VEXDREN-2710 file (C-alpha; in Angstrom, 1 decimal):
% VEXDREN-2710
k/r/px/py/pz
1/MET/20.7/-16.5/44.6
2/LEU/23.6/-16.1/42.4
3/THR/24.1/-17.6/39.1
4/LYS/27.1/-17.2/36.2
5/GLY/25.5/-13.9/34.9
6/ASP/26.4/-12.4/37.7
7/GLU/30.4/-12.7/36.7
8/TYR/29.2/-10.4/33.8
9/PRO/28.9/-6.2/34.3
10/ILE/24.9/-6.4/33.1
11/HIS/22.9/-6.1/36.3
12/GLN/19.5/-3.7/35.6
13/THR/18.3/-4.1/39.4
14/PRO/20.0/-4.0/42.6
15/GLU/19.2/-7.6/42.5
16/PRO/20.9/-10.7/41.2
17/ILE/20.5/-11.7/37.5
18/ALA/18.3/-14.3/38.4
19/PHE/15.6/-12.2/38.9
20/SER/14.0/-9.7/36.7
21/GLY/11.8/-7.2/38.4
22/THR/8.5/-8.7/39.4
23/ASP/5.7/-9.5/36.6
24/ARG/5.4/-13.4/36.2
25/ASN/5.6/-12.5/32.2
26/PHE/8.8/-11.5/31.7
27/TYR/10.9/-13.2/29.2
28/ASP/13.9/-13.1/27.1
29/ARG/14.2/-14.3/23.8
30/TYR/16.1/-15.3/20.5
31/PHE/14.5/-16.0/17.3
32/PHE/16.5/-16.8/14.0
33/CYS/15.4/-17.8/10.6
34/GLY/17.4/-18.8/7.1
35/TYR/16.8/-19.5/3.6
36/ARG/19.1/-20.5/1.0
37/PRO/18.9/-17.2/-2.0
38/ASP/16.3/-18.9/-4.0
39/GLY/13.8/-18.9/-0.7
40/GLY/14.3/-22.5/0.2
41/GLY/15.0/-24.9/2.9
42/TYR/13.5/-22.2/5.1
43/PHE/14.5/-23.3/8.7
44/GLY/13.1/-21.1/12.1
45/VAL/14.6/-20.9/15.6
46/GLY/13.0/-19.9/19.0
47/PHE/14.7/-19.9/22.1
48/GLY/13.3/-18.3/25.1
49/VAL/13.9/-17.9/28.8
50/TYR/11.1/-17.3/31.3
51/PRO/12.7/-16.2/34.6
52/HIS/9.9/-16.1/36.9
53/LEU/8.5/-18.7/35.6
54/ASN/11.6/-21.0/35.9
55/VAL/11.2/-22.1/32.5
56/ALA/13.4/-22.4/29.0
57/ASP/12.2/-23.8/26.2
58/ALA/13.7/-24.0/22.5
59/HIS/12.3/-25.0/18.9
60/PHE/14.2/-25.6/15.9
61/SER/11.8/-26.4/12.7
62/VAL/12.7/-26.4/9.1
63/LEU/10.5/-26.1/5.7
64/ARG/11.9/-29.1/3.5
65/ASP/9.1/-30.5/0.3
66/GLY/6.0/-28.7/2.0
67/VAL/6.3/-30.5/5.5
68/GLN/7.7/-28.5/8.4
69/HIS/9.8/-30.7/10.4
70/CYS/10.4/-29.4/14.2
71/ILE/11.8/-30.2/17.4
72/HIS/10.4/-28.8/21.3
73/ALA/12.6/-29.0/23.7
74/SER/11.9/-27.6/27.6
75/ARG/13.5/-27.7/30.6
76/LEU/13.5/-26.5/33.9
77/LEU/15.5/-23.2/33.9
78/GLY/17.2/-23.8/37.6
79/MET/17.3/-19.8/37.6
80/GLU/20.6/-20.1/35.9
81/ARG/19.7/-17.7/32.4
82/MET/23.2/-18.3/31.4
83/ASP/22.8/-21.6/29.8
84/THR/22.2/-21.2/26.3
85/GLN/20.9/-25.0/25.8
86/VAL/17.8/-26.3/25.9
87/GLY/17.8/-30.7/25.1
88/PRO/19.4/-30.6/22.1
89/ILE/19.4/-27.1/20.8
90/ARG/22.6/-24.9/22.3
91/ILE/23.1/-21.2/21.1
92/GLU/26.7/-19.6/21.4
93/VAL/27.7/-15.9/21.4
94/ILE/31.0/-15.8/19.4
95/GLU/30.7/-12.3/19.2
96/PRO/28.4/-10.5/20.5
97/LEU/25.7/-8.3/18.3
98/GLN/27.7/-10.0/15.0
99/LYS/28.0/-14.0/15.1
100/LEU/26.2/-16.5/16.9
101/ARG/26.1/-20.4/16.0
102/LEU/23.3/-22.5/16.5
103/VAL/23.7/-26.4/17.1
104/VAL/21.1/-28.9/16.8
105/ASP/21.7/-32.5/17.5
106/SER/18.1/-34.7/18.5
107/LYS/18.1/-38.2/18.7
108/ASP/14.3/-37.4/17.3
109/GLY/16.4/-36.9/13.2
110/VAL/17.0/-33.4/13.1
111/ARG/20.7/-31.9/13.4
112/ALA/22.1/-28.4/12.4
113/ASP/25.4/-26.5/12.8
114/LEU/24.8/-22.8/11.4
115/VAL/27.2/-20.0/12.1
116/MET/25.0/-16.6/11.6
117/GLU/27.4/-13.3/10.7
118/GLY/25.3/-9.9/11.0
119/ARG/25.2/-7.7/7.5
120/SER/25.3/-4.8/9.7
121/PHE/24.8/-3.5/13.4
122/PRO/21.2/-3.9/14.5
123/ILE/18.0/-2.0/14.5
124/GLN/16.7/-1.1/17.6
125/GLU/13.1/-0.9/17.1
126/PRO/10.2/1.3/19.3
127/ARG/9.6/0.3/22.1
128/PHE/6.5/-1.9/22.3
129/THR/4.1/-0.9/25.4
130/ARG/0.4/-2.5/25.4
131/ARG/-2.2/-2.0/27.5
132/LEU/-5.6/-3.7/28.2
133/GLY/-7.2/-0.9/29.8
134/PRO/-5.4/-1.3/33.4
135/ARG/-3.1/-4.3/32.4
136/THR/-0.2/-4.3/30.5
137/MET/-0.1/-7.1/27.6
138/MET/2.7/-6.0/26.2
139/ASP/6.1/-4.2/27.3
140/LEU/9.1/-4.7/25.7
141/THR/12.2/-4.2/23.3
142/ARG/13.6/-5.7/20.4
143/PHE/16.5/-4.9/17.9
144/THR/16.4/-7.1/14.6
145/GLN/19.4/-7.8/12.5
146/ASN/19.9/-9.3/8.4
147/VAL/22.6/-11.8/8.6
148/ARG/24.3/-14.1/6.3
149/TRP/24.1/-18.1/7.1
150/SER/27.2/-21.0/6.7
151/GLY/27.0/-24.6/7.8
152/TRP/24.2/-27.3/7.2
153/VAL/21.0/-28.9/8.3
154/GLU/20.3/-32.3/8.1
155/VAL/16.6/-34.3/8.7
156/ASP/16.4/-37.9/8.9
157/GLY/20.1/-38.1/7.1
158/LYS/19.4/-36.1/4.6
159/ARG/22.0/-32.9/4.8
160/GLU/21.6/-29.6/3.1
161/THR/24.1/-27.1/3.4
162/TYR/24.0/-23.7/3.9
163/GLU/26.6/-21.7/2.4
164/GLY/25.8/-18.1/1.8
165/ALA/22.1/-18.4/2.3
166/LEU/20.3/-15.3/4.1
167/GLY/17.9/-14.5/7.1
168/THR/16.9/-12.2/10.1
169/ARG/17.4/-12.4/13.5
170/ASP/15.9/-10.9/16.2
171/ARG/16.4/-10.4/20.4
172/SER/13.5/-9.4/22.3
173/TRP/13.2/-8.9/26.2
174/GLY/10.2/-7.3/28.3
175/VAL/6.5/-8.3/29.3
176/ARG/4.3/-10.3/27.0
177/PRO/1.7/-13.2/27.6
178/ILE/4.0/-16.3/27.9
179/GLY/3.0/-19.7/29.9
180/ALA/-0.1/-20.5/32.0
181/ALA/-3.4/-18.1/31.1
182/ASP/-4.2/-15.7/33.6
183/ALA/-6.7/-17.1/35.6
184/GLN/-8.6/-13.9/35.8
185/PRO/-9.2/-11.5/32.9
186/ALA/-8.5/-8.1/32.6
187/VAL/-12.3/-6.6/32.9
188/PRO/-14.6/-5.4/31.3
189/MET/-13.9/-8.0/28.6
190/ALA/-13.3/-7.2/25.3
191/ALA/-12.7/-9.6/22.1
192/PRO/-9.4/-9.5/21.2
193/GLN/-7.1/-7.7/18.6
194/PHE/-4.0/-7.9/17.1
195/TYR/-2.5/-7.1/14.0
196/TRP/1.4/-7.4/13.2
197/LEU/3.1/-7.3/10.0
198/TRP/6.8/-7.5/9.6
199/ALA/8.7/-7.4/7.0
200/PRO/12.6/-8.0/7.1
201/THR/14.3/-8.1/3.7
202/ASN/18.0/-9.1/2.0
203/PHE/18.6/-6.8/-1.2
204/PRO/22.1/-7.4/-2.6
205/ASN/24.1/-4.7/-0.7
206/LEU/21.3/-3.9/2.1
207/SER/18.7/-4.8/4.4
208/LEU/15.0/-3.6/4.7
209/PHE/13.4/-3.5/8.1
210/PHE/9.3/-2.5/8.3
211/HIS/7.2/-3.8/10.9
212/VAL/3.5/-2.5/12.1
213/ASN/1.2/-3.0/14.8
214/ASP/-2.0/-1.5/14.2
215/ASP/-5.5/-1.0/15.9
216/ALA/-9.0/-2.0/15.0
217/ALA/-9.4/1.1/13.1
218/GLY/-5.9/0.3/10.9
219/VAL/-4.1/2.8/13.0
220/ALA/-0.5/2.1/13.6
221/TRP/0.5/1.8/17.2
222/ASN/3.5/0.9/16.6
223/THR/5.8/0.8/13.2
224/ARG/9.5/1.6/11.7
225/ALA/11.2/1.2/8.6
226/THR/14.8/1.5/8.0
227/LEU/17.4/0.6/5.7
228/ALA/20.8/-0.8/6.6
229/MET/23.9/-0.8/4.0
230/ASP/25.9/-4.0/4.6
231/GLY/28.8/-2.4/6.9
232/ALA/27.0/-0.4/8.5
233/LYS/27.6/0.9/12.5
234/ALA/25.4/1.8/15.2
235/GLY/23.4/4.9/14.4
236/GLU/24.3/4.5/10.3
237/ASP/21.4/3.1/9.4
238/LEU/18.1/5.0/7.5
239/HIS/14.8/6.0/8.7
240/LEU/12.2/5.8/6.2
241/VAL/8.8/8.2/6.4
242/ASP/5.6/7.8/6.1
243/PRO/4.9/3.7/5.3
244/LYS/2.0/2.6/3.9
245/MET/1.7/-1.3/3.6
246/SER/-1.2/-2.8/1.3
247/MET/-2.1/-6.7/1.5
248/THR/-3.8/-8.7/-1.0
249/TRP/-5.2/-11.3/1.3
250/ASN/-6.3/-14.7/0.2
251/ARG/-9.9/-15.5/0.2
252/GLY/-10.9/-17.3/3.1
253/ALA/-8.4/-16.4/5.1
254/ARG/-5.9/-14.1/7.1
255/HIS/-2.9/-14.8/5.2
256/ALA/-1.3/-12.4/1.9
257/ALA/-1.6/-13.4/-1.6
258/ALA/0.8/-10.1/-2.0
259/ALA/2.0/-7.3/-0.2
260/ALA/3.1/-3.8/-1.0
261/LEU/4.9/-1.3/0.6
262/ASP/4.9/2.8/-0.1
263/VAL/7.2/5.0/1.5
264/ARG/9.8/7.7/1.3
265/ASP/13.1/8.5/2.2
266/ALA/14.5/11.8/4.0
267/GLY/15.3/13.6/0.6
268/GLY/12.0/13.1/-0.1
269/ARG/12.0/10.3/-2.9
270/THR/8.9/7.6/-3.4
271/HIS/10.3/4.1/-3.1
272/THR/7.7/0.8/-3.5
273/VAL/9.0/-2.6/-2.4
274/ARG/6.6/-5.6/-3.6
275/TRP/6.6/-9.0/-1.9
276/THR/5.1/-12.3/-3.6
277/PRO/5.4/-15.1/-1.5
278/LEU/6.8/-18.6/-2.3
279/ALA/6.1/-20.6/0.6
280/THR/4.5/-20.8/3.9
281/PHE/6.2/-21.0/7.5
282/GLN/3.9/-21.8/10.9
283/MET/5.0/-19.9/13.3
284/LYS/3.4/-23.1/15.8
285/GLY/6.5/-24.8/14.6
286/ILE/8.9/-22.7/16.9
287/GLY/6.5/-22.9/19.9
288/TYR/4.3/-19.2/18.5
289/GLY/0.4/-20.3/19.8
290/HIS/1.2/-23.9/19.9
291/PRO/-1.2/-25.8/21.5
292/GLU/1.1/-28.1/23.6
293/TRP/4.5/-26.6/23.2
294/GLY/3.7/-22.6/24.0
295/HIS/6.2/-20.4/25.1
296/GLY/7.0/-20.8/28.8
297/VAL/4.1/-23.7/28.9
298/TRP/5.9/-26.0/31.9
299/LYS/6.5/-29.4/30.7
300/GLY/8.5/-31.3/33.4
301/GLU/12.4/-31.4/34.3
302/ALA/13.2/-31.8/30.9
303/ALA/11.1/-32.6/27.5
304/GLU/11.4/-33.0/24.2
305/ALA/9.2/-33.2/21.1
306/ARG/9.1/-34.0/16.8
307/GLU/6.6/-32.5/15.1
308/ASP/5.7/-33.2/11.5
309/PHE/3.0/-31.7/9.5
310/ARG/2.3/-30.0/6.6
311/PRO/1.3/-26.4/6.2
312/GLY/-0.7/-26.2/2.8
313/ASP/-3.2/-28.8/4.6
314/LEU/-3.9/-26.5/7.5
315/ASP/-6.7/-24.8/8.4
316/PRO/-5.9/-21.4/8.2
317/LEU/-8.5/-19.6/10.2
318/LEU/-7.9/-21.9/13.1
319/PRO/-6.4/-19.7/16.0
320/MET/-3.2/-21.5/16.3
321/ASN/-2.6/-21.4/12.3
322/LEU/-3.0/-17.8/12.4
323/HIS/0.8/-16.9/12.6
324/ILE/2.8/-17.2/9.9
325/GLN/6.0/-16.3/8.0
326/ALA/5.6/-16.1/4.5
327/VAL/9.1/-16.7/2.3
328/ALA/8.8/-14.2/-0.1
329/THR/10.6/-12.4/-3.1
330/ALA/10.8/-8.8/-2.8
331/ARG/10.7/-6.2/-5.9
332/HIS/12.3/-2.7/-4.9
333/GLU/11.6/0.5/-6.9
334/SER/12.2/4.4/-7.1
335/ALA/12.7/7.3/-9.9
336/ASP/16.6/5.9/-9.9
337/ALA/16.9/2.2/-9.1
338/ALA/15.6/-0.8/-8.8
339/SER/16.7/-4.5/-7.5
340/ASP/15.5/-7.7/-6.7
341/GLY/15.2/-9.6/-3.2
342/ILE/14.7/-12.1/-0.7
343/GLY/13.0/-12.2/2.8
344/ILE/9.6/-12.7/5.1
345/VAL/6.3/-11.2/5.6
346/GLU/5.5/-12.4/9.1
347/GLN/1.6/-12.0/9.4
348/LEU/-0.5/-12.8/12.5
349/VAL/-4.0/-11.0/12.4
350/ILE/-6.6/-11.4/15.2
351/GLY/-10.1/-9.8/15.2
352/PRO/-11.4/-6.5/13.6
353/HIS/-9.2/-4.9/11.2
354/ALA/-10.7/-1.9/8.8
355/PRO/-8.0/-1.7/6.1
356/SER/-8.8/-5.4/5.1
357/GLY/-12.2/-5.4/5.9
358/PHE/-12.0/-8.1/8.4
359/THR/-15.2/-7.3/11.1
360/GLY/-14.6/-10.6/13.5
361/MET/-12.7/-12.3/15.2
362/LEU/-11.6/-14.8/13.0
363/ASP/-13.4/-14.1/9.3
364/GLY/-11.7/-14.4/6.4
365/ALA/-11.2/-12.4/3.8
366/VAL/-13.8/-11.8/0.8
END
């Protein structure tokens, strides 16, 4: 089947663009988040294409006054991967890898018109590959980029501007669990374990990127710490070494009260970054782990819904509430410099993690 994508020189296999290898769990996703310099008005966006499920979905969620207002939309992909609109949510690529526009025009009272511009060339992270015995759970590539936003967001007629707002976006593609659960689980059966932290942070003239995936013993199987100065071109980012992330967990939960990163630069100088959370954004608001609007779930040829909830009222140990982004202030200190910034600390911790004291599937911090 030929589609619009076949007009562009972007083929990766001998097949038309409509086909992405043979793994039913292949996906291709945009993520965006934004917030004003004081951390207020946080919004998040997820937009996914699932070629072998023939589904596309999109989610927009904004946090205001302790309430998260969410728009979920899904449709039949029709094998056309170049159509970047699902229901009321549309993405326009103005300048690839640098400038994109996001439009939301929901009949349910949530609207937005936002343009992002990258602060530097995107950072490509190490390839994520994780297996459960013989079965591939994750095999994907991701790039991240800190951005500046302009535009506005409107909820129930109340419009707020985002001129000078900051944030982060990523693009990822490959294989991860999507859509309906596999009818035949991997054997022998094992309790789930997944430890993920991601802390992209905006400082006055540079961006910090840090992420880590740990196993149950606390050994990292994927991690990177990187700095990018404003205007940095491809290959001009600065990789940091020996990153060590220390978490202070809220009692009875798996969400952080504070976080600190100790790391060294190429010259051997030590740096410490400390994050203090301001607000909690539930990732289920943009489809991650949502019991009804999960990524790649078939909702029919076209579906749309609004959902509102208060993150502060939710049980933090329910599986659907584990995955969050904490909007956080940041303080960077080294022997010869110090600066203040703003960013996020994304957290998803399932199962045991020895350094955190977690021993079961969902036990909270003590």
